[in-house]
C-alpha positions in Angstrom: 78.4 -7.5 -2.1 75.4 -8.5 -4.3 74.9 -6.9 -7.7 71.8 -4.6 -7.7 71.6 -3.4 -11.3 72.8 -4.2 -14.8 73.0 -7.6 -16.7 74.1 -10.8 -14.9 77.7 -11.7 -15.1 76.8 -15.2 -16.3 73.7 -16.5 -18.1 71.8 -18.8 -15.7 70.3 -22.0 -16.9 66.6 -21.9 -16.6 64.3 -24.9 -16.2 62.7 -25.7 -19.5 60.3 -28.5 -20.4 58.9 -29.9 -23.6 55.9 -28.1 -24.9 52.6 -29.8 -23.9 50.9 -28.8 -27.1 53.3 -30.3 -29.6 55.2 -32.7 -27.3 58.6 -31.0 -28.0 58.3 -31.6 -31.8 57.8 -27.8 -32.6 54.9 -28.7 -35.0 51.3 -29.7 -34.5 49.3 -31.9 -36.9 46.8 -30.0 -39.0 44.1 -31.5 -41.2 46.4 -32.0 -44.2 49.8 -30.9 -43.1 51.9 -30.0 -40.0 51.8 -26.4 -38.7 54.3 -24.5 -36.5 53.3 -24.7 -32.8 52.2 -21.3 -31.7 52.3 -22.1 -28.0 56.1 -22.5 -27.9 57.1 -20.3 -30.9 57.9 -23.5 -32.9 60.8 -24.4 -30.6 59.4 -27.3 -28.7 60.4 -25.8 -25.3 58.5 -23.8 -22.7 59.3 -22.6 -19.2 59.0 -25.5 -16.8 57.8 -23.1 -14.0 55.1 -21.3 -15.8 54.4 -23.3 -19.0 54.7 -20.2 -21.1 56.8 -19.8 -24.2 60.2 -18.2 -23.6 61.2 -15.0 -25.3 63.2 -15.7 -28.4 66.4 -14.1 -27.0 66.2 -16.2 -23.8 65.3 -19.3 -25.8 68.4 -19.0 -28.0 70.6 -18.6 -24.9 69.1 -21.5 -23.1 69.4 -23.8 -26.1 73.0 -22.8 -26.6 73.8 -23.6 -23.0 72.1 -27.0 -23.3 73.9 -27.7 -26.6 77.3 -26.8 -25.1 76.6 -29.1 -22.1 75.6 -32.0 -24.4 78.8 -31.4 -26.6 80.9 -31.5 -23.4 79.3 -34.8 -22.3 79.8 -36.3 -25.7 83.5 -35.4 -25.6 83.8 -36.9 -22.2 82.3 -40.2 -23.5 84.6 -40.3 -26.5 87.7 -40.2 -24.4 89.3 -43.7 -24.2 89.1 -45.5 -20.9 92.6 -45.9 -19.4 93.0 -49.4 -18.2 95.4 -50.4 -15.4 96.6 -53.6 -14.0 96.5 -57.0 -15.8 94.0 -55.8 -18.4 96.2 -53.0 -19.6 99.3 -55.3 -19.7 97.3 -57.9 -21.7 96.1 -55.4 -24.3 99.3 -53.5 -25.0 102.1 -54.7 -27.2 105.1 -55.9 -25.1 107.3 -56.9 -28.1 108.2 -60.3 -26.6 106.5 -62.4 -29.3 107.6 -63.5 -32.7 108.6 -60.6 -34.8 108.2 -58.2 -31.8 104.5 -58.9 -31.5 102.5 -59.2 -28.3 103.2 -62.2 -26.1 100.7 -62.9 -23.4 101.9 -66.3 -22.2 98.5 -68.0 -22.8 
């Protein structure tokens, strides 16, 4: 049964794109100094579908979703790669060398 009223159970990730006016920098160059971009509410992001600035409440949620996804990806990349086979045996200490050091037989 599809929900017909009330807020969504989960926040959906919207398609966002860099602001065409500021190029995603959130500021535009003035004559003497940089000014906050008014087209994207100084966020650097607009709706990819319409090109309009997102409401601030939606923008905060979308940036949080993207930040959490990026943090998750960074954590995945930080995990050590588990080696198997000859490479793993060569790298770990087997205690067969002098003073219980690694002996590879090379």
